[in-house]
C-alpha positions as CSV (number, residue, x, y, z in Angstrom):
1,X,6.9,22.3,10.5
2,X,8.7,22.4,13.9
3,X,7.0,20.3,16.6
4,X,8.0,20.0,20.2
5,X,9.4,16.8,21.7
6,X,6.1,16.4,23.8
7,X,4.1,16.8,20.5
8,X,6.3,14.1,18.7
9,X,5.9,11.6,21.6
10,X,2.0,12.2,21.5
11,X,2.1,11.7,17.7
12,X,4.2,8.7,17.9
13,X,1.9,7.1,20.4
14,X,-1.1,7.9,18.2
15,X,0.7,6.5,15.1
16,X,1.7,3.4,16.8
17,X,-2.0,2.8,18.0
18,X,-3.4,3.7,14.5
19,X,-1.1,1.2,12.7
20,X,-1.2,-1.5,15.3
21,X,-2.5,-4.7,13.8
22,X,-3.1,-3.2,10.3
23,X,-3.6,-5.6,7.4
24,X,-1.8,-5.8,4.3
25,X,1.6,-4.6,4.8
26,X,2.9,-4.1,1.2
27,X,-0.4,-2.6,0.2
28,X,-0.1,0.1,2.8
29,X,3.5,0.8,3.0
30,X,3.5,4.2,1.3
31,X,0.7,5.4,3.5
32,X,2.6,3.9,6.5
33,X,5.9,5.9,5.6
34,X,4.1,9.2,4.7
35,X,2.1,9.2,7.7
36,X,5.3,8.5,10.0
37,X,7.2,11.1,8.2
38,X,4.5,13.8,8.2
39,X,2.8,13.2,11.6
40,X,5.7,12.0,13.7
41,X,8.8,13.7,12.3
42,X,7.1,16.8,10.9
43,X,8.1,16.5,7.3
44,X,5.8,18.8,5.4
45,X,5.8,17.0,2.1
46,X,6.9,13.5,2.5
47,X,5.8,12.6,-1.2
48,X,8.5,14.9,-2.6
49,X,11.7,16.8,-1.6
50,X,11.0,18.8,1.6
51,X,12.8,19.9,4.7
52,X,12.1,17.9,7.9
53,X,12.3,19.3,11.4
54,X,16.1,18.5,11.6
55,X,16.8,20.7,8.6
56,X,17.8,17.6,6.6
57,X,16.2,16.9,3.4
58,X,14.5,13.7,2.1
59,X,14.5,12.8,-1.5
60,X,11.5,11.2,-3.4
61,X,13.3,7.8,-3.2
62,X,13.1,8.0,0.7
63,X,16.8,8.5,1.0
64,X,18.2,11.2,3.5
65,X,20.2,13.9,1.7
66,X,22.5,15.7,4.1
């Protein structure tokens, strides 16, 4: 999914507002990272191997594969 810089900035602001003062950090870390990768960086399937907006690939363990 390709997003413009303007869309990404808007998504980042919405993301920050949504996650501001959220409670239990460890209990929500997976949701946090999936939300960040999918909605701010445009990774289509952050829970598996997928291609992000930069053409780089993310592995299931969260490592960036070039």
